[in-house]
C-alpha positions in Angstrom: 81.8 50.3 11.2 84.8 52.0 11.2 84.7 51.3 7.3 81.3 53.0 7.1 82.4 56.1 8.9 85.4 56.2 6.7 83.4 55.8 3.5 80.8 58.9 4.8 83.8 60.7 5.4 85.8 60.1 1.8 81.7 61.0 0.4 81.5 64.6 2.4 85.0 65.2 1.7 84.3 64.5 -2.3 80.9 67.2 -1.7 82.5 69.8 0.4 85.4 70.0 -2.1 85.6 73.7 -2.6 87.0 73.4 -6.4 84.0 70.8 -7.0 86.6 69.6 -9.6 85.3 65.8 -9.7 81.8 66.6 -9.3 81.9 69.0 -12.8 84.0 66.4 -14.4 81.2 63.7 -13.6 78.5 66.5 -14.5 80.3 66.4 -17.9 81.3 63.2 -18.7 77.9 61.3 -17.2 76.1 62.3 -20.2 78.9 62.0 -22.8 79.6 58.4 -21.6 75.4 57.5 -21.3 75.4 58.8 -24.7 78.2 56.5 -25.8 76.1 53.6 -24.4 73.3 54.1 -26.2 75.0 54.2 -29.7 77.0 51.1 -28.8 73.8 49.4 -27.9 71.9 50.6 -30.7 74.9 49.5 -33.2 75.3 46.2 -31.4 71.4 45.5 -32.4 72.2 46.9 -36.1 74.7 43.7 -36.2 72.2 41.5 -35.0 69.3 42.5 -37.0 71.6 43.2 -40.1 72.5 39.2 -39.7 69.1 38.3 -39.1 68.2 40.0 -42.6 70.7 37.7 -44.4 69.1 34.7 -42.7 65.9 35.9 -43.8 66.8 36.0 -47.4 68.6 32.6 -47.2 65.4 31.0 -45.7 63.2 32.4 -48.0 65.5 31.5 -50.6 66.1 27.6 -49.5 62.4 26.8 -48.8 62.1 27.9 -52.4 64.8 25.9 -53.8 63.3 22.7 -52.3 60.7 22.9 -54.9 60.3 22.0 -58.8 56.8 23.9 -58.8 55.2 26.6 -56.5 52.0 28.8 -56.0 51.7 31.8 -55.1 49.9 30.7 -51.5 53.1 28.9 -50.4 55.7 31.5 -51.7 53.1 33.9 -49.1 53.8 31.3 -46.3 57.8 30.6 -47.1 57.8 34.6 -46.7 56.0 34.5 -43.4 58.9 31.5 -42.5 61.6 33.6 -43.5 59.8 36.9 -41.7 59.9 34.8 -38.3 64.0 35.1 -38.4 62.9 38.6 -37.5 60.4 38.0 -34.8 61.6 39.3 -31.7 62.3 43.1 -33.4 59.6 45.6 -33.0 57.4 46.4 -36.2 58.4 43.2 -38.4 54.9 42.9 -40.2 55.4 46.9 -41.4 59.0 46.8 -42.2 59.8 43.6 -43.9 59.6 43.2 -47.1 60.4 40.6 -50.3 61.1 40.5 -54.0 61.6 37.1 -55.2 62.0 36.0 -58.6 62.7 32.9 -61.0 65.4 33.6 -63.3 65.6 31.0 -66.5 68.8 31.6 -69.2 67.7 31.5 -72.2 69.8 30.0 -75.6 72.2 33.3 -76.0 72.6 32.7 -71.8 70.6 35.8 -71.1 68.6 35.5 -68.1 64.8 36.3 -68.0 62.3 36.4 -65.0 59.7 33.6 -65.5 57.8 34.7 -62.4 57.7 37.0 -59.4 56.4 38.2 -56.2 57.1 41.2 -54.4 55.6 42.5 -51.0 56.0 46.0 -49.6 58.7 47.0 -51.4 60.3 48.0 -54.5 61.0 45.4 -57.1 64.9 45.1 -57.5 65.7 46.3 -61.1 68.9 45.0 -61.1 68.5 41.2 -60.5 68.8 40.5 -64.5 72.3 42.5 -64.3 73.7 40.7 -61.2 72.5 37.2 -62.2 73.9 37.7 -65.7 76.9 35.6 -65.5 75.2 32.9 -63.1 74.3 30.4 -65.7 74.1 29.1 -68.7 71.2 27.7 -71.7 68.7 26.0 -69.6 70.3 26.7 -66.1 68.0 28.5 -63.4 68.1 30.5 -60.7 66.0 32.0 -57.2 67.1 35.5 -56.3 65.3 36.6 -53.3 66.1 40.2 -51.9 64.8 41.1 -48.7 64.3 44.8 -46.8 64.0 45.5 -43.6 63.8 48.7 -41.7 65.2 49.5 -38.5 64.6 51.9 -36.2 67.2 52.3 -33.6 66.1 52.4 -30.0 67.9 55.0 -28.3 69.6 57.1 -31.5 66.3 57.0 -33.3 66.4 61.0 -32.8 70.0 61.4 -35.1 68.8 58.4 -37.1 65.7 58.2 -38.4 65.5 54.5 -39.7 68.1 52.0 -41.9 67.2 50.3 -44.4 69.0 46.6 -44.7 68.6 45.0 -47.8 70.1 41.7 -48.3 69.7 39.5 -51.6 70.5 35.6 -51.8 70.9 34.0 -55.2 70.2 29.8 -55.0 69.9 26.9 -57.7 66.7 24.6 -57.4 67.5 21.1 -55.7 65.1 19.2 -57.7 65.3 21.1 -61.1 67.1 23.7 -62.8 64.1 26.3 -63.4 61.6 26.7 -61.0 57.9 27.1 -62.3 55.3 28.9 -60.4 51.4 28.0 -61.2 49.9 31.2 -60.3 52.6 33.8 -60.1 52.5 36.8 -61.7 55.4 37.6 -64.3 
């Protein structure tokens, strides 16, 4: 009982203070602290989504690398599996894109694209440059680029969206060069 009376008097003293310094400081700092809390939340979510984007590119690459020959239906199913790595986040279907390419190295050790499947993103034009020193004649590599547009929850009025792009390079497990029966070049 005595504790509650002391608490009430301390609250009354807080509000009745003539200078009201504490109330003014609270009114000034509270919005700043809340804004910082929201920004830290969005930053943390951005880091988690970026890690999931990395996982999505590696999942797609790993599932493709397990085959000797794929077809377009299998590639699309595998892309859905990679998309599921981002599933808890809003707008995955609209914000997720992939570019999968099978690269073969010719007799001059130059990379050439055997087949490529791109969905919901612009094809990565730098694939051949980045794959240049990854193999020799007869080798192959699978290049998977994934993009996810992350829209921050609280700070979306400051930052519209953040394109998170990750690329994975993998070798085929069963054969050096991965073929596709009905994929476009």
